[in-house]
N, CA and C of each residue as an Amber inpcrd file, in Angstrom:
protein
   192
   4.8840000 -13.0930000   8.3670000   4.2060000 -12.7160000   7.6170000
   3.0060000 -13.9250000   7.0690000   1.7230000 -13.4950000   7.3940000
   0.4910000 -14.4570000   6.8500000   0.6980000 -14.5300000   5.4890000
   0.6910000 -15.7890000   5.2790000   0.4370000 -16.5230000   3.5740000
  -0.4500000 -15.3490000   2.9340000  -1.4870000 -15.3350000   3.2620000
  -2.3260000 -14.3650000   2.3380000  -1.9680000 -13.2150000   2.2590000
  -1.3040000 -12.3130000   3.3360000  -0.7930000 -11.0900000   3.4610000
   0.5400000 -11.2650000   2.0890000   1.3540000 -12.1730000   2.1490000
   2.3420000 -12.5540000   1.3810000   1.8940000 -12.4910000   0.2220000
   0.8710000 -13.3160000  -0.2830000   0.5170000 -13.4270000  -1.6270000
  -0.5350000 -12.1110000  -2.3000000  -1.0030000 -11.1470000  -1.0660000
  -1.2990000  -9.7350000  -1.6930000  -0.1650000  -9.2160000  -2.3740000
   1.0100000  -9.2120000  -1.5200000   2.3190000  -8.3200000  -2.0150000
   2.7790000  -8.9060000  -3.3000000   2.5630000 -10.4320000  -3.4270000
   3.1620000 -10.8380000  -4.7290000   2.5620000 -10.6010000  -5.8540000
   0.9660000 -10.3010000  -5.5590000   0.3530000  -9.6740000  -6.6100000
   0.2800000  -8.6450000  -7.0850000   0.8030000  -7.6410000  -6.0920000
   0.9090000  -6.3970000  -6.4350000   2.3440000  -6.2450000  -7.0270000
   3.2960000  -6.8400000  -6.6070000   4.7080000  -6.5430000  -7.1590000
   5.3170000  -7.3440000  -7.8750000   4.6830000  -8.4770000  -8.2180000
   5.0780000  -9.2600000  -9.1820000   6.1600000 -10.2660000  -9.0530000
   6.9890000  -9.9970000  -8.0530000   7.9730000 -11.0550000  -7.4980000
   8.8550000 -10.5170000  -6.4170000   9.2430000 -11.4280000  -5.7470000
   9.9280000 -11.0720000  -4.7670000  11.2970000 -10.1690000  -4.5470000
  11.7510000 -10.0340000  -5.7010000  12.8430000  -9.1040000  -5.8760000
  12.2930000  -7.8710000  -6.1590000  10.8970000  -7.5040000  -6.7610000
  10.2080000  -6.5210000  -6.1670000   9.6580000  -5.7780000  -5.2770000
   9.4860000  -6.6300000  -4.4360000   9.0910000  -6.6020000  -2.8980000
  10.1230000  -6.1430000  -2.4890000  11.2170000  -6.7100000  -2.5280000
  12.5260000  -6.0800000  -1.8630000  12.6640000  -4.6110000  -1.7930000
  12.5530000  -4.4780000  -3.4810000  13.3240000  -2.8670000  -3.6750000
  12.5840000  -2.2130000  -3.2130000  10.9380000  -2.2750000  -3.1710000
  10.0530000  -1.4610000  -2.4800000  10.4470000  -1.5430000  -0.9980000
  10.5740000  -2.5370000  -0.3100000  10.7330000  -2.3270000   0.9770000
  12.2420000  -1.8030000   1.4470000  13.2480000  -2.1200000   0.5510000
  14.3230000  -1.5110000   0.8780000  15.1170000  -2.5650000   1.4060000
  15.1580000  -4.0710000   0.9640000  15.2970000  -4.6540000   2.0830000
  15.9980000  -5.7310000   0.9150000  16.9150000  -6.8600000   1.0730000
  17.3450000  -7.7870000   0.1910000  16.3370000  -8.6190000  -0.2590000
  16.3990000  -9.7010000  -0.9890000  15.5060000 -10.6650000  -1.4780000
  15.5540000 -11.8790000  -0.7400000  16.6910000 -11.7910000  -0.0180000
  16.7690000 -12.8990000   1.0780000  15.7610000 -12.9590000   2.1530000
  15.8600000 -11.2220000   2.7540000  15.1570000 -11.0680000   3.5610000
  13.6780000 -11.3500000   3.5210000  13.0250000 -11.0060000   2.0760000
  11.9350000 -11.2060000   1.9020000  11.4530000 -12.8410000   1.6540000
  12.1380000 -13.5150000   1.1900000  12.3930000 -15.1940000   1.3210000
  12.0900000 -15.3910000   2.9230000  12.5950000 -14.7100000   4.0110000
  12.4880000 -15.0730000   5.2660000  11.0290000 -14.4690000   5.8310000
  10.6440000 -13.4140000   5.0250000   9.0740000 -13.1790000   5.4770000
   8.4540000 -14.4750000   5.0500000   8.2980000 -14.6610000   4.0460000
   7.6090000 -15.7910000   3.3770000   7.6230000 -16.9850000   4.2800000
   9.0200000 -17.3620000   4.5950000   8.9510000 -18.5020000   5.4110000
   8.4670000 -18.2020000   6.9030000   8.3470000 -17.3340000   7.3230000
   7.9240000 -16.5330000   8.3500000   9.3440000 -17.0510000   9.3010000
  10.2050000 -17.1380000   8.7150000  11.7290000 -17.1710000   9.5620000
  11.9910000 -15.8630000  10.3120000  11.7670000 -14.4940000   9.9440000
  11.9270000 -13.0680000  10.3480000  10.6210000 -12.7440000   9.9070000
  10.2930000 -11.5370000  10.8330000   9.2850000 -10.6040000  11.1070000
   9.7110000  -9.3120000   9.9010000   8.7700000  -8.5190000   9.2620000
   8.6700000  -7.0790000   8.8340000   9.0560000  -6.1130000   9.9550000
  10.1610000  -5.4350000   9.2890000  10.0580000  -4.2540000  10.3090000
   9.3740000  -3.1360000  10.1030000   8.9470000  -2.2840000  11.1710000
   8.4220000  -1.2140000  10.6080000   8.6740000  -0.3990000   9.8310000
   9.6410000  -0.0680000   9.4250000  10.2650000   0.8040000   8.3330000
   9.9830000   0.0800000   7.0490000  10.2430000  -1.1470000   7.1070000
   9.7020000  -2.1200000   5.6240000   8.0510000  -2.0370000   5.4490000
   7.4090000  -2.3700000   6.6430000   6.3630000  -2.4520000   6.5140000
   5.2670000  -0.9420000   5.9660000   5.7800000   0.1140000   6.9370000
   5.4860000   1.5750000   5.8820000   5.6570000   1.8680000   4.8870000
   7.0060000   1.1220000   4.0790000   7.4030000   1.4560000   2.9910000
   6.5460000   0.5560000   1.9470000   6.1570000  -0.5420000   2.3220000
   5.2630000  -1.0210000   1.4570000   3.6110000  -0.6560000   1.6860000
   3.3210000  -0.4320000   2.7060000   1.8360000   0.0350000   2.8410000
   1.4470000   1.3240000   2.2100000   2.8080000   2.3620000   2.0290000
   2.5510000   3.1160000   1.0820000   1.8540000   2.8300000  -0.5610000
   2.5220000   1.5950000  -0.8180000   2.7310000   1.6100000  -2.2150000
   1.5260000   0.5990000  -2.8640000   1.0780000  -0.3200000  -1.6100000
  -0.2000000  -1.2180000  -1.9200000  -1.0760000  -1.0420000  -1.0000000
  -2.2570000  -1.6250000  -1.0140000  -3.4940000  -1.3870000  -0.3600000
  -3.4120000  -2.4720000   1.0270000  -2.1070000  -2.6050000   1.9110000
  -2.1220000  -3.1190000   3.0880000  -2.0760000  -2.8230000   4.0690000
  -2.3720000  -2.6990000   5.0320000  -1.9740000  -2.0310000   6.1880000
  -0.6250000  -2.1400000   6.8070000   0.0220000  -1.1040000   7.2610000
   0.9910000  -1.4850000   7.9950000   1.2360000  -2.5030000   9.1640000
   0.1880000  -2.3970000   9.8690000   0.1270000  -2.7570000  10.9840000
  -0.0710000  -4.6530000  10.5140000  -0.7050000  -4.6990000   9.3040000
  -0.8220000  -6.1110000   9.0310000   0.2210000  -6.5780000   8.6980000
   1.4540000  -5.8740000   8.4150000   2.4590000  -6.4320000   7.8370000
   3.6830000  -6.5220000   9.3030000   3.7450000  -5.8870000   9.9170000
   4.3690000  -5.5970000  11.3880000   3.6080000  -5.5370000  12.3140000
   3.7980000  -6.5850000  13.1730000   2.9450000  -6.9720000  14.3940000
   3.3060000  -5.7140000  15.4390000   4.4490000  -5.1180000  15.4980000
   4.9280000  -4.1490000  16.2550000   4.0650000  -2.8110000  16.4080000
   3.6260000  -2.6300000  15.0230000   2.7690000  -1.1700000  14.5580000
   1.1650000  -1.4690000  15.1540000   0.7760000  -2.5970000  15.7030000
  -0.2530000  -2.6070000  16.2040000  -0.4900000  -2.0940000  17.4680000
């Protein structure tokens, strides 16, 4: 995930635990997104995009 997209998520949700809860994933998964060790799944991207002003396709490249 691009750093600026991750910063937008943090501004909206306030912390990584809240991002994880909204996406239905573990906090470790969110940390992996931050470090770009793993990408965001389509399911998590759609869940997050419903709640904040970020396109699901910006969170998950598979949705483009």
